Structure formats: structure tokens, C-alpha cells
C-alpha positions as CSV (number, residue, x, y, z in Angstrom):
1,M,75.8,12.0,-78.2
2,H,73.0,13.6,-76.2
3,N,71.0,10.3,-76.5
4,I,73.4,8.5,-74.0
5,I,72.0,9.3,-70.4
6,V,72.6,8.8,-66.8
7,I,69.6,9.0,-64.4
8,G,70.1,7.5,-60.5
9,L,70.8,8.7,-57.1
10,N,72.9,8.1,-54.4
11,H,74.3,8.3,-50.8
12,R,74.5,12.2,-51.1
13,T,71.3,12.7,-53.0
14,C,68.8,9.8,-51.3
15,P,68.0,8.8,-47.9
16,V,68.8,5.1,-47.1
17,E,64.8,4.3,-46.6
18,I,64.3,5.1,-50.2
19,R,67.8,4.0,-51.5
20,E,66.4,0.7,-50.3
21,K,63.5,0.1,-52.4
22,L,65.0,0.7,-55.6
23,S,68.2,-1.5,-54.5
24,I,68.3,-4.6,-57.1
25,A,69.8,-8.1,-55.9
26,P,72.6,-9.1,-58.1
27,D,70.6,-12.4,-58.9
28,D,67.7,-10.0,-60.4
29,L,70.3,-7.4,-62.3
30,S,69.8,-9.5,-65.6
31,R,66.3,-9.9,-65.7
32,Q,65.6,-5.9,-64.5
33,S,68.4,-5.2,-67.2
34,N,66.2,-7.2,-70.1
35,R,62.8,-4.8,-68.4
36,L,64.6,-1.7,-69.1
37,K,66.0,-2.5,-72.7
38,S,62.0,-3.1,-73.4
39,A,61.2,0.1,-72.3
40,P,60.1,2.5,-75.0
41,S,62.9,4.4,-76.5
42,V,65.9,2.6,-74.5
43,E,68.4,1.0,-76.9
44,E,71.0,-0.2,-74.8
45,C,71.0,-0.1,-70.9
46,V,73.4,-1.0,-67.6
47,I,72.0,-1.2,-64.0
48,V,74.7,-0.1,-61.6
49,S,73.2,-0.9,-57.8
50,T,75.0,-1.0,-55.0
51,C,74.6,0.1,-51.2
52,N,75.3,3.6,-52.2
53,R,73.6,4.2,-55.5
54,I,71.5,3.2,-58.7
55,E,72.6,4.5,-62.0
56,T,71.0,3.6,-65.1
57,I,72.7,4.3,-67.9
58,A,71.0,4.1,-71.2
59,L,71.2,4.6,-75.1
60,V,68.0,6.1,-76.2
61,D,66.8,7.2,-79.8
62,N,64.8,9.9,-78.3
63,A,66.3,12.1,-75.2
64,V,62.8,13.2,-73.5
65,L,61.0,9.6,-74.0
66,G,63.9,7.5,-72.8
67,E,64.4,9.5,-69.6
68,Q,60.7,9.2,-69.0
69,S,61.1,5.4,-69.8
70,V,63.6,5.2,-66.9
71,I,61.8,7.0,-64.2
72,D,58.9,4.9,-64.8
73,F,61.2,2.1,-64.8
74,L,62.4,3.1,-61.4
75,S,58.7,3.5,-60.5
76,S,57.6,0.1,-61.0
77,L,61.0,-1.5,-59.5
78,S,60.3,0.3,-56.2
79,G,56.7,0.4,-56.1
80,L,57.0,4.1,-55.3
81,E,55.2,7.1,-57.1
82,T,57.6,9.1,-59.2
83,S,56.9,12.0,-56.6
84,A,58.8,10.1,-53.9
85,F,61.8,9.9,-55.3
86,V,62.4,12.5,-58.5
87,E,63.5,15.6,-56.3
88,H,66.5,13.0,-55.3
89,L,67.3,12.1,-59.1
90,Y,70.0,13.2,-61.0
91,V,70.4,13.4,-64.8
92,H,73.2,13.6,-67.1
93,K,73.0,13.8,-70.9
94,G,76.1,13.4,-73.7
95,L,79.5,14.3,-72.2
96,A,78.0,15.0,-68.9
97,A,76.7,11.2,-68.8
98,V,80.5,10.0,-69.9
99,R,82.0,12.2,-67.8
100,H,80.0,10.9,-64.8
101,L,80.5,6.9,-65.3
102,F,84.5,7.5,-65.7
103,E,84.1,9.3,-62.9
104,V,82.1,6.8,-60.9
105,A,84.1,3.9,-62.2
106,A,87.8,5.5,-60.9
107,G,86.1,6.5,-57.3
108,L,86.0,10.1,-57.3
109,D,82.2,10.1,-56.9
110,S,82.3,7.1,-53.9
111,M,81.6,7.6,-50.1
112,I,85.2,7.3,-49.5
113,L,87.2,9.1,-52.3
114,G,89.4,7.1,-54.4
115,E,88.0,3.7,-53.6
116,T,88.5,0.7,-55.7
117,Q,85.5,-1.4,-54.7
118,I,83.2,0.6,-57.3
119,L,85.4,-0.5,-60.2
120,G,84.9,-4.3,-59.5
121,Q,80.7,-2.9,-59.6
122,V,81.0,-1.3,-62.4
123,K,82.6,-4.1,-64.1
124,E,79.7,-6.9,-63.1
125,A,77.3,-4.6,-64.2
126,Y,78.6,-4.3,-67.3
127,M,79.1,-7.7,-67.9
128,V,75.5,-8.6,-66.4
129,G,74.2,-6.3,-69.2
130,L,76.2,-8.2,-71.6
131,H,75.0,-11.4,-70.7
132,A,71.7,-10.5,-70.7
133,G,71.9,-8.4,-74.3
134,S,70.9,-5.2,-72.9
135,V,74.7,-4.0,-73.8
136,G,75.2,-3.1,-77.7
137,T,78.2,-1.3,-79.3
138,V,78.1,2.0,-77.8
139,L,77.6,0.5,-74.3
140,D,80.2,-2.0,-75.0
141,S,82.6,0.6,-76.0
142,L,81.7,3.0,-73.3
143,F,82.0,0.6,-70.3
144,R,85.2,-0.6,-71.7
145,R,86.5,2.8,-72.2
146,A,85.1,3.9,-68.1
147,V,87.4,0.5,-67.0
148,T,90.5,1.5,-68.5
149,A,89.7,5.2,-67.8
150,A,89.4,4.4,-64.2
151,K,92.4,1.8,-64.1
152,R,94.7,4.3,-65.5
153,A,93.7,7.0,-63.3
154,H,94.8,4.6,-60.1
155,T,97.8,3.4,-61.9
156,E,98.9,6.9,-62.8
157,T,98.0,8.8,-59.6
158,E,98.2,8.2,-56.3
159,L,94.7,8.5,-55.8
160,S,94.0,4.9,-53.7
161,Q,97.3,5.2,-51.9
162,H,96.5,7.2,-49.3
163,A,94.7,5.9,-46.0
164,V,91.4,7.5,-45.6
165,S,89.8,5.1,-42.9
166,V,90.8,5.1,-39.1
167,S,91.2,1.5,-39.3
168,Y,93.8,1.6,-42.8
169,A,95.6,4.3,-41.1
170,A,96.5,2.0,-38.5
171,V,97.8,-0.1,-41.0
172,Q,99.8,2.5,-42.9
173,L,101.4,3.2,-39.4
174,A,102.8,-0.2,-39.1
175,K,104.5,-0.6,-42.2
176,R,106.1,2.7,-41.2
177,I,107.6,0.7,-38.5
178,F,108.1,-2.9,-40.1
179,E,108.3,-2.2,-43.6
180,Q,106.4,-5.3,-44.0
181,L,103.8,-7.5,-41.8
182,R,104.1,-11.2,-43.2
183,D,105.7,-12.7,-40.2
184,K,103.8,-10.4,-37.7
185,T,101.8,-11.2,-34.6
186,V,98.7,-9.1,-34.0
187,L,96.8,-9.0,-30.6
188,I,93.2,-7.9,-30.6
189,I,92.3,-6.4,-27.2
190,G,88.4,-6.3,-26.8
191,A,85.9,-7.6,-29.4
192,G,84.8,-4.3,-30.7
193,K,83.8,-3.7,-34.2
194,M,87.1,-0.9,-35.0
195,S,89.7,-3.6,-33.6
196,E,88.2,-6.2,-35.3
197,L,88.3,-4.0,-38.7
198,T,91.6,-3.0,-38.5
199,A,92.4,-6.6,-37.4
200,K,91.3,-7.8,-40.3
201,H,93.5,-4.6,-42.8
202,M,96.5,-6.0,-40.7
203,R,95.6,-9.3,-41.9
204,A,95.4,-8.4,-45.5
205,S,98.3,-6.8,-45.6
206,G,100.4,-9.7,-44.6
207,A,100.0,-10.4,-40.6
208,E,100.9,-14.0,-40.1
209,R,98.8,-14.9,-36.2
210,V,96.4,-13.1,-34.8
211,L,95.8,-13.4,-31.2
212,V,92.3,-12.4,-29.5
213,T,91.7,-11.4,-25.7
214,N,88.7,-10.0,-24.2
215,R,86.7,-9.7,-20.8
216,T,84.2,-12.3,-22.4
217,Y,86.4,-15.2,-23.4
218,E,83.4,-16.8,-25.2
219,R,83.5,-13.2,-27.4
220,A,87.3,-13.7,-27.9
221,V,86.7,-17.3,-29.6
222,E,84.5,-16.3,-32.0
223,L,86.3,-13.4,-32.9
224,A,89.4,-15.3,-33.4
225,K,87.6,-18.0,-35.4
226,N,87.7,-15.0,-38.3
227,F,91.0,-14.9,-38.5
228,D,92.1,-18.7,-37.7
229,G,94.0,-17.5,-34.6
230,Q,94.0,-18.1,-30.8
231,A,91.6,-16.5,-28.2
232,L,93.7,-16.1,-24.6
233,P,91.9,-15.3,-21.4
234,L,92.3,-11.6,-20.3
235,D,94.7,-12.9,-17.2
236,L,96.9,-14.2,-20.0
237,L,97.3,-10.7,-21.2
238,Q,101.2,-10.2,-20.6
239,I,102.0,-13.6,-22.4
240,G,100.0,-12.0,-25.5
241,L,102.0,-8.8,-24.9
242,R,104.9,-10.3,-25.2
243,E,104.3,-12.5,-28.4
244,A,102.8,-9.9,-30.7
245,D,104.4,-7.2,-32.7
246,I,101.2,-4.9,-33.0
247,V,98.2,-4.8,-30.5
248,I,95.2,-3.4,-31.4
249,S,92.7,-2.6,-28.4
250,S,89.1,-0.9,-28.3
251,T,87.0,-1.7,-24.7
252,G,84.9,-0.2,-22.8
253,S,87.4,0.0,-19.7
254,A,87.0,3.2,-17.5
255,D,90.9,2.4,-16.5
256,Y,94.0,1.5,-18.6
257,V,94.1,-2.3,-19.9
258,V,97.6,-1.9,-20.3
259,T,99.9,0.1,-17.7
260,R,103.2,1.5,-18.3
261,S,104.6,-0.8,-15.4
262,Q,103.3,-3.4,-17.7
263,V,104.7,-2.7,-21.2
264,V,108.4,-1.7,-19.2
265,E,108.4,-5.7,-17.9
266,V,107.0,-7.3,-21.2
267,M,110.1,-5.3,-23.2
268,K,112.6,-7.0,-21.0
269,Q,111.3,-10.2,-21.9
270,R,111.3,-9.6,-25.6
271,R,114.8,-8.0,-25.5
272,N,113.5,-4.8,-26.7
273,R,112.1,-6.5,-29.9
274,P,109.4,-3.2,-31.6
275,L,106.0,-3.0,-30.2
276,F,103.5,-1.1,-32.4
277,L,100.2,-0.2,-30.1
278,V,96.9,1.3,-32.0
279,D,94.5,2.7,-29.0
280,I,91.1,3.1,-30.6
281,A,89.0,3.3,-27.7
282,V,87.6,6.2,-25.9
283,P,88.3,6.5,-23.2
284,R,91.7,5.2,-23.9
285,D,92.7,1.7,-22.9
286,L,96.5,2.0,-22.8
287,D,98.4,4.5,-20.3
288,P,99.9,7.5,-22.7
289,A,103.2,7.1,-20.7
290,I,103.9,4.4,-22.6
291,A,104.8,6.3,-25.4
292,R,107.8,7.3,-23.8
293,L,109.1,3.7,-23.4
294,G,112.0,3.0,-26.1
295,N,111.1,1.0,-29.0
296,V,107.9,1.4,-28.2
297,Y,105.2,2.8,-31.1
298,L,102.0,4.4,-29.0
299,Y,98.9,6.2,-31.8
300,D,95.5,6.8,-30.2
301,I,92.5,8.0,-32.4
302,D,93.6,11.6,-32.5
303,D,96.7,10.3,-34.1
304,L,95.1,7.9,-36.4
305,E,92.4,10.7,-37.5
306,G,95.3,13.2,-37.9
307,V,96.9,10.8,-40.2
308,V,93.4,10.2,-42.0
309,A,92.9,14.2,-42.3
310,V,95.9,14.3,-44.0
311,N,95.5,11.7,-46.3
312,V,92.1,12.9,-47.5
313,E,93.6,16.1,-48.5
314,E,96.6,14.2,-50.3
315,R,93.7,12.1,-52.3
316,M,91.8,15.7,-53.0
317,R,95.1,16.5,-55.2
318,E,95.5,13.4,-56.5
319,A,91.8,13.7,-57.9
320,D,92.5,16.5,-59.6
321,K,95.3,15.1,-61.6
322,A,93.1,11.6,-62.0
323,R,90.4,13.7,-63.7
324,L,93.1,15.1,-66.2
325,V,93.4,11.3,-67.0
326,L,89.6,10.6,-67.1
327,G,89.6,13.6,-69.4
328,E,92.2,12.3,-72.1
329,E,89.7,9.2,-72.2
330,L,87.0,11.1,-72.6
331,V,88.2,12.8,-75.6
332,A,89.1,9.0,-77.1
333,F,85.4,7.9,-76.7
334,E,84.1,11.2,-78.4
335,Q,86.4,10.6,-81.0
336,W,85.4,6.7,-81.5
337,F,81.5,7.9,-81.0
338,T,81.8,10.6,-83.4
339,E,83.3,8.6,-86.1
340,Q,80.4,6.2,-85.8
341,G,78.0,8.7,-87.7
342,A,80.2,7.9,-90.9
343,V,80.7,4.1,-90.1
344,P,77.3,2.8,-92.4
345,V,78.5,5.5,-95.1
346,I,82.1,4.3,-94.9
347,A,81.0,0.3,-95.1
348,A,78.8,1.0,-98.0
349,L,81.6,2.8,-99.9
350,R,83.8,-0.2,-99.2
351,A,81.5,-2.9,-100.3
352,K,80.9,-1.0,-102.9
353,G,85.0,-0.7,-104.0
354,S,85.1,-4.2,-102.9
355,Q,81.8,-5.3,-105.5
356,V,83.4,-3.2,-108.6
357,Q,87.2,-5.1,-107.6
358,S,85.4,-8.6,-108.1
359,S,83.5,-7.6,-110.9
360,V,86.7,-6.4,-113.0
361,M,88.6,-9.5,-112.0
362,Q,86.2,-11.9,-113.7
363,S,85.6,-9.7,-116.5
364,L,89.7,-10.3,-116.7
365,V,89.7,-13.7,-115.8
366,N,87.1,-14.3,-118.9
367,K,88.9,-12.0,-121.4
368,L,92.2,-13.5,-120.3
369,P,91.8,-17.5,-119.7
370,D,95.1,-18.3,-119.9
371,L,96.0,-16.8,-116.9
372,T,98.4,-18.5,-114.4
373,E,97.1,-18.7,-110.5
374,R,100.3,-16.6,-109.7
375,E,99.0,-14.0,-112.7
376,R,95.5,-13.8,-111.0
377,K,96.5,-13.3,-107.4
378,I,99.0,-10.8,-108.3
379,I,96.2,-9.1,-110.7
380,E,93.9,-9.5,-108.0
381,K,96.0,-7.5,-105.1
382,H,96.9,-5.3,-107.3
383,T,93.7,-4.2,-108.2
384,M,92.6,-4.5,-104.8
385,S,95.4,-2.1,-104.0
386,I,93.6,0.4,-106.6
387,V,90.5,0.4,-104.9
388,N,92.1,0.7,-101.5
389,Q,93.5,3.8,-102.6
390,L,91.3,5.4,-104.1
391,L,89.2,5.3,-101.3
392,R,91.6,6.2,-98.5
393,E,91.2,10.1,-98.9
394,P,87.4,10.0,-99.1
395,V,87.0,7.7,-96.1
396,H,89.2,10.1,-94.1
397,I,86.9,13.1,-94.9
398,L,84.0,11.1,-93.9
399,K,85.2,10.8,-90.8
400,E,86.0,14.5,-90.4
401,I,82.0,15.3,-91.6
402,V,80.6,14.0,-88.8
403,G,82.2,16.4,-86.7
404,E,80.1,19.2,-88.5
405,S,76.5,20.5,-87.9
406,D,75.5,19.7,-91.3
407,A,76.8,16.3,-91.1
408,N,73.8,14.1,-91.9
409,V,73.3,16.3,-95.0
410,Q,77.3,15.6,-96.0
411,L,76.8,11.9,-95.8
412,A,73.6,12.1,-97.8
413,I,75.2,13.8,-100.6
414,A,78.3,12.0,-100.1
415,A,76.2,8.3,-100.2
416,R,74.6,10.0,-103.7
417,L,77.4,10.6,-105.0
418,F,79.1,7.9,-105.1
419,G,75.9,5.9,-105.9
420,L,75.4,4.0,-102.6
421,E,72.3,2.5,-101.2
422,A,70.2,5.4,-99.2
423,E,68.6,2.3,-97.0
424,G,70.0,2.6,-93.4
425,L,72.3,5.1,-93.8
426,R,70.5,8.2,-92.2
427,K,70.0,7.0,-89.1
428,T,73.5,8.1,-87.5
429,S,74.7,8.9,-84.6
430,V,76.7,12.4,-84.6
431,L,77.7,14.9,-82.6
432,T,75.8,18.2,-83.8
433,E,76.4,21.7,-82.7
434,A,73.0,21.2,-80.9
435,T,74.6,18.3,-78.8
436,A,77.3,20.4,-77.8
437,S,75.4,22.8,-76.8
438,E,73.3,21.0,-74.3
439,D,76.2,19.0,-73.2
440,A,77.8,22.4,-72.4
441,K,74.1,23.5,-70.7
442,H,74.3,20.6,-68.5
443,S,78.0,21.0,-67.5
444,N,77.8,24.6,-67.0
445,R,74.9,23.9,-64.2
446,G,76.6,20.9,-62.6
447,A,79.7,23.4,-62.7
448,E,77.8,25.8,-60.2
449,K,77.1,22.8,-57.8
450,T,81.2,21.7,-57.7
451,S,83.6,23.0,-54.8
452,E,86.2,26.0,-55.3
453,S,88.7,23.3,-56.5
454,T,86.9,21.7,-58.9
455,R,85.8,24.6,-60.2
456,S,89.6,26.2,-60.3
457,S,90.7,23.0,-62.8
458,K,90.3,23.0,-66.4
459,N,87.4,20.1,-66.5
460,V,83.8,20.3,-65.9
461,W,82.0,17.5,-64.2
462,G,78.3,18.1,-64.3
463,D,75.7,16.9,-62.5
464,V,72.0,18.1,-63.1
465,R,69.5,17.4,-61.2
466,I,66.4,15.4,-62.8
467,G,64.0,18.6,-61.4
468,Q,65.6,20.8,-63.5
469,A,66.0,18.4,-67.0
470,M,62.8,17.2,-67.3
471,G,61.2,18.1,-70.2
472,T,64.4,18.8,-71.9
473,P,65.1,18.0,-75.4
């Protein structure tokens, strides 16, 4: 399994001025995948390119040569000398590579822990490679397993259920008050990026109508168009407060934009209907005294960041649970991969069994020409059943053999014992003791860099710098 390698860089290991030179446009990803696949030693490959990372996942026939081919590809892609980016690269091999891919797909390696956008990007990269012809049997199975693992990590834990951005934390708080936002009206005061993003999340969560007011009316009109909403002149703010269920404010005003007396008057007109206000501005836009009014819920930036801090801790706890789920899928893929070493021998053995059965049937038909069609089918069925029963135990043993250190020798003996063709049987992908020790070596190096919480778990998620791994067989 050490011939599966991941080489890449991300937002934690590399500055954006280098990442941008290595990024690949979506419409060029297919061509670049074919370029990498044609490199020496590379048998299969997938390239994941996002704003925060570029990673190559490859199956190579020689770990050292394949690693160098990937580095040369990245140099050619970026126009940079290897020395300009090699210190920022990381490499994973074997089980560590599989673990890393699973973790990336599940959002455990993302800037925002547990985000789900990366899963779609990993799936898209896999599909591009599949259509480009750079994905073969091994990476096809690996990426299918990675997608399954990531989906399980999100559905079987609460990894993505806790808001970890200020804008989405506002949505979470609003849902505590209104339960659902389907028929709610949102008022945006100010046209800042944060208030726009918060309104976008509100709308995505079901908010029906968006009103926008701003000191510059033209900017309010422009922002309202983004939400199919309605712009209001700032002097009609009181009308907006009366109609809105949710108010998001982020202006550059030095004074309060909404005062306690304004809200008192508005609540009378609203017949005490609940009002949820989010003040994202610093200095604050909304008079803190508003919070003391009945049926009025006011949160400022510190309140939201407090929610985010608590949620980040929750996600970190859920991440440990997610790693257990990924570990189960890792074991399943390792078993599948290990068994592939016996596939050529098993296929040849079954083909020979079928050939023997067919030869016996032909001999019987020649010697017993008066057999009816029904009798032929009965004899054929039973002779095939004899072959299958005879092969069941040998096939089971062959699958077990590939996990042993001398698997190639035992498979060769089995092939000779059954008189199988030697051609094509020697090139088998087996998990030897050397491979296992190499995976352990990489994982142990990565474990030194993990946090105390990660070290306390039973799963080791290796991270090996390429500077350490260069020249490692």
C-alpha cells in the first residue's frame, strides 16, 4: 500500500502567493490530470485543487520515482523552481495517505473544521479524473470509500451541526427564538460584507423577505437585488423595524442607529411580536438598553463570538468521534486493497476450474449423446457446483496469504501447484511487513505534530513533511 501517495500543500503549510501559482482552473484540471498520469512511475492520479489546497493523490509503481515525478509536475505547473515550494509540501504514503484523504473529505483538515464544501470538491476532482482516464481500479475504490467515509462522519456525528462562523451563529440564535425562518422578514441596516453574509445565511435557512436600508440609498438598492429584496431610504428605518422579524446591523456610525425609544414605539405597533436583533458593528449600532425590553432579543458581536467559541469546542469533540468512523472505513479499504494481491491468482484458478468443468461436460455429451436438454443442464449445474466447492477453501486461503510477509512466494507456489499461467501473476499489490513498518514510521512522525487531544485518541493521523521524506524508499 506504500505505493499510494499524497503530496500537497495547504493554507497551513504554504502562503497564498505560492498557492495561487500552483492552483489549477477547473476547466484545465482534466488536461493536468492526464499530464501527471503520463509522468514516470505514475499509474493513476487525482488532483484536488481548491483555494486552500492543492493535493495530488497517486498510485505509483515506485515510491521514490513517483514522488519525484509529482514534484517535477508541480514545478512545471507553477513555473517555480522546486526550491521555491518544496519546504511547504507534505507527503503521506500508504495508510497515512488513505487516512489523510478521508480526513480531507470529511472536513477535518479544513480551515473551518467540519465544513462540507470540501466533500463536493473531492467528489468533483474524482469525477474529473475518472472522465480523463487518470483513475483506475485502486483510486476508484479509494475515492468511493473516501466519499462514503466522509458522509458517515457527518451523518453519524454532529460534526457540522455547530455554527463556527459569526454570520451563521446569528442564524443559529434566530432559530432558537423562531424555531423556523420560513415566513420571516430580514432587515439589513448598512451594506457591510458581514451583514450581507449573515442575511445570505438567513435567506438560505428559509427567510422569506429581505429589506435593506443604508445611508447611501443606491448601495441599498444594489444589495437588495442580491436577495430579490426591497431597498428603503434610511429615513424610513422605523417602517423597516415595524415589518421585520430579524434585524442585522453593521454600519460605520459613531452613534446608535437604533435607540431604545425607537424600539419601544415599534413594539407597540408590532403588538409585541418578537423582534430579533443582531449588532455586528464596532462601535455598536444598537442601544444595549434595547435588550431589557420584553420580547426583544439583542445580540452583539461578543455574544456571537462566544457562541462560536463554544461551538468550536463542540466540533472538536465531534471530530474525535468522526475519526472513529473514518477508522472503520480505513480498515475496510485496507482489507480490500490487501485482497487485490490475490486477485490474479484467484481469477486464473477460477478460469481453470471453469475450463476443466467445460471440458468434462463436452466429454460427457460426446459419450452420452442421448441426454435430454434438461439432463444436460442438471449435470452442468452439479459439475459446476463441484468445482465451486473445491475452490471455496483455496480461494479463502489465497485471500489470507496476501497479508503475510512472504505473500509473493506463497502465491507463486499456489500458482505452480494448480498449474496456472505465470504471466501477469507476479505483479501483485500486497501489504508486506515492510509496507506496514513504513506506514507506522510516517504516522509516528506525524503524531509528534498533533495536538494533545489528537494524541490521546487511538487513531494516529500522520503528517510528514516532504523535506523529511525525500529519498525515503
